[in-house]
N, C-alpha and C positions, 0 to 999 in steps of 0.2 A: 488676244493682246499678245500671248506668248507665242504664236505661232510666227508672228512678223519679229517679235524678239530674236527667235531662233534663227530667222534668216538674215536677221542684221548680224547676230554673234558670228554667223559662217563668215562675213568678210569685214569683221572687225579686227583693227589693228593690233587689238588686245588680247587675241587668242593664240597668236603666235608662240609656240612652235605647235601646238596642237592640231592646227588644220593642215591637214595632210591631203594632196592630190589624189584621186581617185577615178580610174575609168568607170564608166556606167555600163555594166555587164549584165544584160538579162539573164535572170535566174530563172531556171524550169521551174514548172510548177509543182506543188508539193504531189507524190503519189497517191493518187484517190480522189484529187480536188480538180475541179475543172477552172479555178483561177488562179493566178499568182497572189501571194499575200502583200500587201502595200509592204514597200522598201521602207526601212526604218533607219533613221540616223546611226551610223556605227561610232562609237566611242573612241577614241584614240587607245590605243595599244596601252593597257593598264589603267584606264579610267572606268570607274563606274557609270559614266553619264556624258552627254555630248555637251560640249561648252554651250552656254545659252539656253540649254533646254529648261522645260519647265523643272524636271527633276534636280538640275544644277542650282538655280536659284533655291529650292527648298532646302537641299544640302547645306548650301551656304548660310540660310538663316539658321539652321542647327549649329553649325559652326560659329554664328554668332552669338546664340543662346548660351552656349559652353565657355566662348572666350570672354564673354561680358558678365554673365552670371557669376561664375566661379571668381574671376578677379577682383570685382567689386567687393563680393564677400570676405575675399580673402584679407582685404585691406580694411576691414570696417574699423578697427581699433584706431588705425592711424586717422582715419576719416573722422571718426567721432571727436578726435582730440582736433582735428584741422577746424571742424564747424563750432567747437567750443571756444578756441581760439579767435575765430571770427568774430563770434557774439559776445564774449565776456572776456577780453584781453587782461581787464582788471584782475580777474581773479586766475585766469590760464596765461600766465607770463610768456611762455615759450613752449615748444615741443616737448622738451622733457618734464619740464615743471607740471604741464597739462598730464601726461601720463601720470605723474607721481600724486597729483591731486585726485585725479579719477579713481584710482585704486585705492588711495587711501580712504574715500568717501563709500565708494560702491564695491570695493573689493575687484579681483581680476574680470569677474563675470561682467562687471560695468563696461568693460571694454567691448563687449560683443553686442552692446545695446543697438537696435536697429538693422540686424543682420537680416531678419527675415522679409522686410519691404526693400532692403538692399538687392536681395538675391532675387525676388520674384520680379521687382520693378527693371532691374538691371538686365535680367534675362530676356522680358519683353523689349526691352530697348535694344539688345542685341540682335533679336529676330528681325526687328525692323531695320536696324541700322546697318546691317552686313548685306542682309539679303535683299535688301530694297536699293543698296547701293550698288550691287552687281546689275540689278534690274535697270536702275536708270542710267548706269554707265552704257549699257548696249543702247538702251533707247535713245540716249542721248547722240551716241555714235552713229546711229542710224540715221537720226535727223539732220546731222548736219556734214554726212559723208565721210568716206575712209580717209581721205586725204586731211581734210579738216580736222577730223577726229585725232590725226596724230600730229598735225601742227599745233594746234590748240589743246592738246591733252590735259596740261595743267588746268585751264578752264573748264574742260570737262570733268576733270575729278572735283573740281570745287563745286562745280553746278549738280552733280551727282550725289556727292556726300551731303550738301545741305537740303536736297530734296529729301533724301532719305532719313536725315535727322529730323526734320519737319514732323514727319509722322512718329518716328522713334519718341520724340518727347511727349507726345500725346499718351502714349502707353506708359511712358515713365512718371508723368507728373504726379498722379496720386501716390504712388508709393514714395516718392522723394519727399513729398509734403509730410508724410507720416513718419518716415526716418528721420528727418530733421527735427520734427515736434518732439519725438521720442529721445532724439539725443541732446537738445538743447534745452528744454524745459522741464526743470526739477520737477518731480512728483506728477507729472503729467500721465504717462503711461510707461511700462516697462516692456511691453509686448505691441506687435502690430494689431493683434486682435482686441486689445484693451484700447489703441489710439483711434482706430478706424470708428468705432461708434461714438466715441467722445468728440471727435473731430467733425461727424455728420450731426449731432446733436448740437454743438456749439456754433458753426458757421454754414452748414448744409453742404450740398455739394461743391459749392464754390472753395470750400476750404481746401479741396484736391487740386485745385486747378488755378489759384491765384496766383501761385509761382511760375504758372507756364510760360508768361512772356519772358520773364527775367532768366527762365529756365531754357528758351529758345535763343535769348541774348548769350548766354554761358554755353550751351551745347553745340549752338550751328557754327559759330567761328570755331570751336575747338574740333569738332568733326570735319570740318572743311581743311584745317592744319592737318589733323591727325591722319587722313587719307591722302590729301594731295602731296604733303611733306614725304608721306610713307614711301608713296609711289616712285617720287622723283628721287628720294633718296635711296632706294633700291636699284634705279636705274644708274644712279651716279656710282654706287659703291661697285656694281657689277663693272662699269665701265672705266674706273680709275683705281680701285683699290684692290678688289679680288684679283688675283694672278691668271684666272684661266676663264673661259667663257661659262654661262650659266650652266650650259648643257653638260658640261665637264664636271660640275661639281655633284658631290653626292648629296642625298637629302639632307644629312646630318649638317653639311657646310652650308645648303642653302637655308635651313634654318636658322644657323648662327646669323645670318645676314639679315635675315628677317628681324631676330631679336635686336641687331644692332641698330637697323633702321627704325623699329618700333620706339627704342629709348630716345634716339634723335628728335623723332616727331614729338615724342611724348613730353619732352622739355618746352618744346616752342607752344604746344597746345596747352600747357599749364599757364603760361605767361599771357597768352591771348584772352583766354577764358576765365583767368582768375577775379577780376574784378566783379563780372555777372554772378560768380561763384559765392562772393561773399553776400552779395545783395540777397542771393536765393536764401542763403542760411539766416541772414537776419529778418527776412521777409517773414518766414514761416515760424519765427519766432514770435514776432510782433503781431497780435491779432489788430485786424483792421487797417495795418498801415499800408502805402501802396509803395511800387518800386521806387518811384522818384523820391517819396519822402525818405526812403532808408537810404538812397544814394546820397542825397544831400544832408542827411544826419551824419553819416560815416564821413563824408568829405573824402578828396582825392587819395589822401594818404591812407586814410581808413579802409579803402577797398582793397588795399594789398596786404591787410592782415593776414598771416598763415600762408605766405607764398611760399616759405622754404619747404615746410612739409608737404604741401600740395605740389611741388616740382618733384618731390622724392617719391610721391605717392602716385602721381600721373605718368612720370616718366618710367616707373617700373611697371605700372597697371598697362599703359600703352605697349611697350614691348612685350609683356607676357600676354596680352590679348592678340596681338599678331602673331606672337610664337604659337598659340593654341590654336588660334584660327586656321594657319598653314598647317599646323600639325594634325587637325582634323581633317582637312582637305587630303594629306596624305594617308592617313588612317582610312578615310572613306574612300578614297580613289576618286576625289573630285577634281576635276581640270586645274593646273595649276600655271597660268600663263605666265611666259618670261616678260620681262620689260617691253613696252610697245616697240616696235621697230617699223622703220618707214615702209611704206607701202611702195610696191614695185612701179607703180605709176609715177609716184614722186622722185624714185631713184633715177627712172628714163627722162625724167624734166631737167635733172641735175645735171646729167651728163651732157 
């Protein structure tokens, strides 16, 4: 599979400017050997791997682990208050009141509840989300051809991110269920080690996956917006806002553009996915309830509880994730393609 993906990546409109034309020059056999070594793809100057190679996808997955696991753990206090606002607005009236009540009842340490399932769950999700996004983006681009991949690139971003998130949520669901249970059910458990056996005893394996469908409903639209909006925002920023071409920008300037595009994408992500997020929080608190039952009991307005803290959280989170992911690419020497460029064949047709 990866060999065909690599071949597709070499012709992908998303690899520019890393694909450089090279002449095929036969190399002399190594002294003392009777045969030549098979020619290996040569990474672009300064890169640790070739775009679209197996190593490239693996390193992107590592970038996803670091970007998602660390950022979600960093905002656990905000996430905890947001979840409590969603399930008990009578007690936690607003964001600041929620922090005040939590600290008064449980101390400052109470704000860290659920950090372990958050870290491990979102690390697993990040591995699948970013790693598989890169895989599916190349795979789908190969399937529809170079010209269509450019012309319909927004649809390609949406399809690749939705496919990646489908698998990412299967990895996340058990940890997310435990996290919400710890944060929203008083006295149930203080740690993941306590929550896991209790949930298994009370409801069996189903306890960890009963929120999978609403999780898909929350995360797939969120991720589609996250990747498609980010990709197109970066493209527009370099085209209309940044005063010089991307190739002339330093790495620091490029990372600043990444952060700005990530924050813009994050705001839209929060709005699109918020109703499903409220349902997930309430569902994992309410034993035996279905997603439909929860949505019906909340009503339309009830599914927008906690939107303001979530916009703050997701906007910051998404910006930091893209910043860290791009920073990891810089640190590990992973190819960082410029925004998609029109293939030469399309340019010739338009002339």
